[in-house]
C-alpha positions in Angstrom: 1.6 8.2 -9.9 3.1 11.5 -8.9 5.7 10.7 -6.3 6.6 14.4 -5.7 4.1 14.9 -2.7 5.7 11.9 -1.0 9.2 13.3 -1.3 8.5 17.0 -0.7 10.1 18.1 2.5 10.6 14.5 3.6 14.1 13.4 4.4 13.4 10.5 6.7 11.2 7.9 5.0 10.5 4.5 6.4 9.7 1.6 4.1 7.8 -1.0 6.1 8.5 -4.2 4.2 5.7 -6.6 4.5 6.8 -8.6 1.5 8.9 -11.8 1.7 11.5 -10.8 -0.8 13.5 -7.7 -1.7 11.8 -6.8 -4.9 9.7 -4.1 -3.2 12.8 -2.5 -1.7 14.5 -2.4 -5.1 11.4 -1.0 -6.9 10.7 1.7 -4.3 14.3 2.8 -4.2 14.3 3.1 -8.0 11.0 5.0 -8.1 11.6 7.4 -5.2 15.4 7.8 -5.9 16.0 8.5 -2.2 17.3 6.8 0.9 14.8 4.7 2.8 15.0 3.2 6.3 13.9 -0.3 5.4 12.1 -2.1 8.3 11.5 -5.8 7.7 8.2 -6.4 9.5 8.9 -10.2 9.6 12.2 -9.8 11.5 11.9 -6.5 13.5 10.5 -5.8 16.9 7.5 -3.9 15.5 6.3 -2.7 18.9 9.5 -0.7 19.4 9.1 1.3 16.2 8.2 5.0 16.9 6.4 6.3 13.8 6.8 9.9 14.8 10.5 9.8 14.1 9.8 9.6 10.4 8.6 12.3 8.0 6.6 9.6 6.1 5.9 5.9 6.0 5.4 3.6 3.0 3.8 0.2 3.7 4.4 -2.4 1.0 2.5 -5.2 -0.5 2.7 -8.8 0.7 1.7 -12.3 -0.1 0.2 -12.5 3.4 -3.3 -11.4 4.2 -4.3 -8.7 6.7 -6.8 -11.2 7.9 -4.0 -13.6 9.0 -3.9 -14.3 12.8 -0.2 -13.8 13.2 1.9 -11.7 15.6 3.5 -9.6 12.9 0.2 -8.8 11.2 -1.4 -7.8 14.5 1.6 -5.7 15.5 1.7 -4.0 12.1 -1.9 -3.0 12.5 -1.2 -1.5 15.9 1.8 0.4 14.4 -0.4 1.8 11.6 -3.0 3.0 14.1 -0.4 4.8 16.1 1.2 6.3 13.0 -2.1 7.7 11.6 -4.4 8.2 14.6 -1.9 9.3 17.2 0.9 11.0 15.3 -0.6 12.0 11.9 2.4 10.7 10.0 2.0 10.8 6.2 1.5 7.2 5.3 1.2 5.5 1.9 -0.2 2.0 1.7 0.4 -0.1 -1.4 -1.8 -3.2 -2.1 -1.5 -5.2 1.2 -0.5 -1.9 2.7 -3.7 -0.2 1.5 -5.7 -3.1 2.9 -3.8 -2.9 6.2 -4.6 0.8 6.6 -8.3 0.1 5.9 -8.4 -2.9 8.2 -6.5 -1.1 11.0 -8.7 2.0 11.0 -12.1 0.3 11.1 -12.7 -0.7 7.5 -13.4 -4.1 6.1 -11.2 -6.4 4.0 -12.5 -9.7 2.6 -11.0 -12.5 0.6 -12.3 -12.4 -3.0 -13.3 -15.3 -5.2 -10.6 -14.5 -7.7 -7.2 -12.8 -8.0 -7.0 -9.4 -9.8 -3.8 -9.8 -11.7 -2.1 -7.8 -14.5 -2.6 -4.4 -16.0 -6.2 -3.2 -15.6 -8.1 0.1 -16.0 -8.7 2.3 -13.0 -10.9 5.4 -12.9 -10.2 8.5 -10.7 -13.1 9.4 -8.5 -11.7 12.5 -6.8 -8.8 14.8 -7.2 -5.6 14.2 -5.2 -2.0 15.3 -5.7 -0.9 11.7 -6.0 -2.8 11.4 -9.3 -1.8 14.7 -10.8 -0.9 14.3 -14.5 -2.9 11.0 -14.9 -5.9 10.7 -17.1 -9.3 10.2 -15.6 -9.0 6.6 -16.6 -5.5 5.0 -16.4 -3.9 1.6 -16.4 -2.3 0.1 -13.2 -0.7 -3.2 -12.3 -2.6 -5.4 -9.8 -1.8 -8.5 -7.9 -4.2 -9.2 -5.0 -7.0 -11.6 -4.0 -8.2 -9.7 -0.9 -10.4 -6.7 -1.5 -11.3 -3.6 0.6 -15.1 -3.9 0.8 -15.7 -1.0 3.3 -13.6 2.0 4.1 -12.9 3.5 7.5 -15.4 6.2 8.6 -14.7 9.6 7.0 -12.5 8.2 4.2 -12.6 9.5 0.7 -12.6 7.2 -2.4 -10.0 8.5 -4.8 -10.1 5.7 -7.5 -11.9 2.5 -8.2 -12.7 0.0 -11.0 -15.4 -2.6 -11.6 -13.7 -5.0 -9.1 -12.7 -2.9 -6.1 -11.9 0.3 -4.4 -8.5 1.2 -5.9 -7.5 4.2 -3.8 -8.6 6.2 -0.8 -7.5 8.9 1.6 -8.0 8.9 5.4 -6.5 11.6 7.7 -2.8 11.5 7.0 -2.9 8.3 4.9 -3.3 7.6 1.2 -3.8 4.1 0.0 -3.6 2.5 -3.4 -4.7 -1.1 -4.1 -2.5 -1.3 -7.2 1.3 -1.3 -7.6 2.7 2.0 -8.9 6.3 0.8 -8.0 6.3 -2.4 -10.1 8.6 -2.5 -13.1 8.1 -4.8 -16.2 10.3 -7.6 -14.8 8.5 -7.7 -11.4 5.2 -7.6 -13.1 6.1 -10.5 -15.4 7.5 -12.5 -12.5 4.2 -12.0 -10.5 2.0 -12.9 -13.5 4.0 -16.1 -14.2 4.1 -17.1 -10.5 0.3 -16.8 -10.0 -0.6 -18.3 -13.3 1.4 -21.3 -12.3 -0.6 -21.5 -9.1 -3.9 -21.7 -11.0 
């Protein structure tokens, strides 16, 4: 994807780390080539985070589900609502992050009957600066078993495939179900890990 819109005029970026390891941090730092304020959602006081202090927020993927009844998931949902609804902070959700944005703003997320895993085709449905330079149909890496089944009101579908909504925009947020930050080594690790689980 085109990272330029994320970086343009943004000097204070927060990476909300929902993952349970540091691969996301490494991958986003490599792709964005900028300093990130990394906030570990599992170990921080989420309620004390003030989203308006950032020029932009990136919400990572996770092995967790946005449907989990845990404190950190509920508190992250509240943070995303404040970020987007109250402060209009530019927010990018990736995989779990995309599902969290949908879930937090009134959309629906459901557990699917199978994991979408590996490099799969995605089709653009609308123009957006995030997808500038990409073909109408492109290949993206996926690793998820929950799916966005209904978008929040007044959202716009940006991309999809035969399995799921792959990207949408809502107010100050853009969300992608796939992983634009993943490198070959991370992709191979995820494929091996989930194949071993089957």
